[in-house]
C-alpha positions, -999 to 999 in steps of 0.1 A, spaced: 345 107 136 368 108 106 372 78 82 396 82 54 425 63 37 462 74 37 476 91 7 506 112 -3 489 128 -33 485 164 -22 466 177 -52 435 154 -53 402 161 -37 390 140 -9 356 132 5 353 137 42 325 119 60 314 131 94 289 119 119 266 143 137 244 133 166 211 150 169 204 141 205 196 177 212 165 174 189 151 140 194 150 113 221 181 92 226 164 60 214 154 78 182 188 93 174 198 93 138 232 94 122 238 121 97 266 117 72 276 145 48 303 145 21 324 174 11 351 178 -16 380 194 1 415 200 -12 441 187 13 479 188 18 485 162 45 516 143 34 521 109 50 493 114 74 469 126 46 435 109 40 415 108 8 388 93 -13 390 101 -49 358 102 -69 367 72 -90 380 52 -61 351 58 -37 331 25 -34 295 28 -45 282 13 -13 298 41 8 281 67 -12 248 48 -10 251 44 27 258 81 31 229 90 9 205 67 28 217 81 62 211 116 50 175 107 39 169 90 72 180 122 90 159 144 68 128 122 76 135 123 113 140 161 113 109 165 92 90 144 117 100 169 144 88 199 125 57 182 111 48 153 133 24 127 120 -10 122 137 -35 95 142 -58 90 113 -88 86 136 -84 110 166 -56 133 154 -32 126 182 4 136 174 31 110 173 66 116 187 79 83 172 83 73 136 56 47 133 43 33 100 7 25 110 -9 58 120 -33 45 146 -27 56 182 -27 29 208 -63 38 220 -78 40 185 -60 8 174 -80 -11 200 -112 -3 180 -97 -13 147 -107 -49 138 -83 -68 115 -94 -97 95 -76 -128 108 -83 -165 105 -106 -182 107 -125 -166 77 -143 -179 47 -119 -194 22 -140 -181 -7 -153 -146 1 -131 -137 31 -160 -132 56 -145 -132 91 -157 -158 116 -154 -136 147 -167 -161 172 -153 -193 158 -121 -213 160 -103 -237 137 -93 -236 101 -107 -214 73 -139 -229 56 -168 -219 35 -194 -197 50 -232 -204 46 -235 -178 18 -207 -194 -3 -221 -229 1 -251 -219 -19 -238 -190 -41 -219 -189 -73 -189 -166 -73 -167 -160 -104 -136 -152 -84 -118 -181 -67 -109 -161 -36 -115 -127 -20 -95 -113 9 -100 -82 30 -76 -65 55 -99 -47 79 -136 -50 90 -156 -22 76 -170 -4 107 -161 26 127 -135 40 130 -122 23 98 -152 38 78 -141 73 88 -106 67 75 -118 53 42 -144 80 37 -118 107 41 -96 90 16 -124 86 -11 -143 118 -7 -119 142 10 -88 132 -9 -69 125 23 -37 107 12 -20 107 46 -35 72 51 -17 55 22 15 47 41 -7 30 67 -26 10 42 7 -2 27 21 -11 61 -11 -30 70 -8 -51 38 28 -59 46 21 -67 83 -7 -92 77 8 -127 71 -25 -139 58 -18 -118 26 14 -135 18 -4 -159 -4 -16 -130 -27 12 -130 -53 22 -144 -86 -3 -126 -108 0 -117 -145 -21 -85 -141 -33 -65 -111 -65 -47 -122 -82 -19 -101 -120 -20 -102 -128 8 -127 -150 38 -122 -172 52 -149 -156 81 -167 -183 105 -154 -176 94 -118 -139 95 -123 -141 132 -135 -162 140 -104 -140 124 -79 -107 131 -96 -91 98 -90 -99 61 -89 -94 50 -53 -89 13 -64 -60 23 -86 -44 43 -58 -47 13 -35 -32 -10 -60 -1 11 -63 -1 14 -25 -3 -24 -19 22 -34 -47 48 -7 -50 74 -31 -64 50 -46 -90 36 -14 -106 45 -29 -140 17 -54 -134 -10 -28 -125 -31 -23 -156 -62 0 -154 -68 -2 -191 -81 -38 -194 -114 -35 -177 -138 -6 -181 -171 4 -167 -196 11 -195 -226 19 -175 -229 49 -152 -249 31 -124 -263 48 -94 -243 46 -62 -244 11 -45 -244 25 -9 -281 23 0 -291 -6 -23 -300 -41 -11 -280 -71 -24 -307 -79 -50 -308 -44 -63 -270 -42 -64 -269 -72 -86 -295 -58 -109 -278 -24 -109 -244 -38 -120 -256 -63 -145 -234 -59 -177 -219 -28 -162 -183 -39 -172 -166 -49 -204 -131 -57 -217 -115 -30 -237 -107 -37 -274 -73 -53 -278 -69 -65 -242 -57 -101 -242 -62 -118 -209 -65 -154 -220 -50 -179 -196 -39 -149 -174 -40 -149 -136 -56 -117 -124 -60 -99 -90 -88 -74 -87 -83 -45 -62 -110 -24 -46 -116 -5 -14 -145 -23 2 -162 -57 -1 -199 -52 7 -220 -79 -9 -193 -88 -34 -215 -79 -64 -190 -55 -79 -161 -78 -77 -182 -108 -89 -194 -89 -120 -158 -78 -128 -146 -114 -123 -174 -128 -145 -164 -103 -173 -128 -114 -171 -135 -151 -170 -157 -149 -200 -128 -132 -218 -106 -161 -211 -89 -153 -177 -75 -184 -161 -81 -173 -125 -95 -142 -108 -89 -133 -71 -97 -101 -52 -81 -80 -26 -99 -52 -7 -88 -28 20 -119 -35 40 -149 -60 42 -182 -57 59 -187 -79 89 -218 -98 77 
């Protein structure tokens, strides 16, 4: 299909855009349009057609570029199909959340009602969000914590592969989940987004801070607000995995500090981490930030334990 403008100038170059169907490669409902542009000298006369470089509207070039990118993605999906993060089943479609239909049934999303303070899900309750029994008698230094998934199998497998096996194929899914949950729309309008820091020794061992990667994944358009240099972990504490709630609190006491020169007075801050277990890590971070003058501290985690 040819789309050009008449011209009698025989010496200028033109851009010819053509449309190619790729129905031979992918299902009809998934067909993509491929647009390519070529500079071709023409001598058409009155029936000639042309786009000069200066006269070509930017939106046409942008559309052609976007269409080409879409085609490349579709073709790449045929050569290297994406697979379920849990069972490994291959996908023939271009889905964003990489859970197959069977595995998705075993993934528990955190939806209302849940605790309005710590985000604990009320799985067998109805009605509005309200405080849980723990929050009624506990003191938190963050004003609100919100998780996306319940931390149990098969979610634990996906997060473990991300943290310890450096599997980054899950990041597009995490980003899509954050955008798909309407409960997270309230999480916005922060001065700083701070990933929960790792101690330098742990960071060298792991090679990356999973909280910082998640922050960039969750807020791709607000990367200028992501600041990993405000809060630091000054104590190389043992892993929290097998510790009780009491031992966790003792383990993390005074484990965080504000770096010299960081000014967070009257700032609204969002903490980002991978898993909310007892809330001790986030609470210690929030306490450190509040003592330094932060106006408000909230928290967002990829997953949260059920109890």
